[in-house]
C-alpha positions as CSV (number, residue, x, y, z in Angstrom):
1,X,-83.5,-222.2,-57.1
2,X,-81.5,-225.3,-56.0
3,X,-82.8,-228.7,-56.9
4,X,-83.3,-229.8,-53.3
5,X,-85.8,-227.0,-52.8
6,X,-87.8,-227.9,-55.9
7,X,-88.2,-231.6,-55.1
8,X,-91.2,-232.3,-52.9
9,X,-90.5,-233.8,-49.4
10,X,-92.8,-236.6,-48.5
11,X,-93.3,-238.9,-45.6
12,X,-92.0,-239.1,-42.1
13,X,-89.5,-241.4,-40.6
14,X,-89.9,-242.0,-36.9
15,X,-86.5,-242.5,-35.4
16,X,-88.0,-244.0,-32.2
17,X,-90.1,-246.7,-33.9
18,X,-89.4,-250.3,-33.3
19,X,-89.1,-252.7,-36.2
20,X,-90.6,-256.1,-35.3
21,X,-89.9,-259.2,-37.3
22,X,-92.7,-261.9,-37.1
23,X,-92.1,-265.7,-37.3
24,X,-94.9,-268.2,-37.3
25,X,-95.0,-271.3,-35.1
26,X,-95.4,-273.5,-38.1
27,X,-92.0,-272.3,-39.5
28,X,-90.4,-273.1,-36.2
29,X,-91.9,-276.6,-36.3
30,X,-90.5,-277.2,-39.9
31,X,-87.0,-275.8,-39.2
32,X,-86.1,-277.2,-35.8
33,X,-85.8,-280.6,-34.2
34,X,-87.5,-281.8,-31.0
35,X,-85.7,-280.4,-27.9
36,X,-83.9,-277.6,-29.7
37,X,-83.5,-274.1,-28.3
38,X,-84.7,-271.4,-30.7
39,X,-82.6,-268.2,-30.3
40,X,-82.1,-265.1,-32.4
41,X,-78.8,-266.5,-33.7
42,X,-80.4,-269.9,-34.7
43,X,-83.3,-268.1,-36.4
44,X,-80.7,-266.1,-38.5
45,X,-78.7,-269.3,-39.2
46,X,-81.8,-271.1,-40.6
47,X,-82.8,-268.0,-42.6
48,X,-86.1,-267.5,-40.7
49,X,-85.2,-264.0,-39.4
50,X,-83.7,-261.9,-42.3
51,X,-82.8,-258.3,-42.6
52,X,-82.4,-255.7,-39.8
53,X,-85.0,-255.6,-37.0
54,X,-85.2,-254.5,-33.4
55,X,-87.4,-257.3,-32.0
56,X,-88.7,-260.7,-32.9
57,X,-92.3,-261.7,-32.3
58,X,-93.5,-265.3,-32.5
59,X,-97.0,-265.6,-34.0
60,X,-99.4,-268.6,-33.5
61,X,-100.2,-269.3,-37.2
62,X,-100.0,-273.0,-37.9
63,X,-99.4,-276.0,-35.6
64,X,-96.4,-277.1,-33.6
65,X,-95.8,-280.6,-32.4
66,X,-92.1,-280.4,-31.2
67,X,-90.9,-279.6,-27.7
68,X,-88.9,-276.4,-28.2
69,X,-87.4,-273.7,-26.0
70,X,-88.2,-270.5,-27.7
71,X,-86.4,-267.2,-26.9
72,X,-87.9,-264.0,-28.4
73,X,-88.9,-260.5,-27.5
74,X,-92.7,-260.9,-27.9
75,X,-95.2,-263.8,-28.2
76,X,-98.8,-263.7,-29.3
77,X,-101.2,-265.4,-26.9
78,X,-102.0,-268.2,-29.3
79,X,-98.3,-268.9,-29.9
80,X,-97.6,-269.1,-26.1
81,X,-100.5,-271.6,-25.8
82,X,-99.4,-273.7,-28.7
83,X,-95.7,-273.9,-27.6
84,X,-96.6,-274.8,-24.0
85,X,-99.2,-277.3,-25.1
86,X,-96.6,-279.0,-27.2
87,X,-94.4,-279.3,-24.0
88,X,-92.0,-276.5,-24.9
89,X,-91.1,-273.4,-22.9
90,X,-91.0,-269.7,-23.7
91,X,-88.3,-267.2,-22.6
92,X,-88.9,-263.5,-23.1
93,X,-85.9,-261.4,-24.0
94,X,-85.7,-257.9,-22.7
95,X,-86.7,-255.3,-25.3
96,X,-84.7,-252.3,-26.3
97,X,-84.9,-249.3,-24.1
98,X,-87.7,-246.8,-24.7
99,X,-86.9,-243.2,-25.3
100,X,-88.0,-242.3,-21.8
101,X,-85.6,-244.9,-20.3
102,X,-82.8,-243.5,-22.4
103,X,-83.5,-239.9,-21.2
104,X,-83.6,-241.1,-17.6
105,X,-80.2,-242.8,-17.9
106,X,-78.7,-239.6,-19.4
107,X,-80.2,-237.5,-16.6
108,X,-78.7,-239.8,-14.0
109,X,-75.3,-239.7,-15.7
110,X,-75.3,-235.9,-15.8
111,X,-76.5,-235.5,-12.2
């Protein structure tokens, strides 16, 4: 019997799952200056968002005292409150398309 049939197969990899990378507000406060714009590129440049991911979520752990403009896919409620209380603004980036949206686009293209 071949080796690949003898080795047990375990786990499940969902090809539709979304990988979310989380960044805390306190890390933004430490890494950026007052009045800066926080984008996905600047997060990667400052080594706050490492690896491969589909979306970035800003979490409200810690304190923020700087006025920042933060662009991310998702925000926790506490992070939104803390950023706006410090005088900053939030900008939500559009997320990747869902599987249903991809199927709908394919159906429209074929019709």
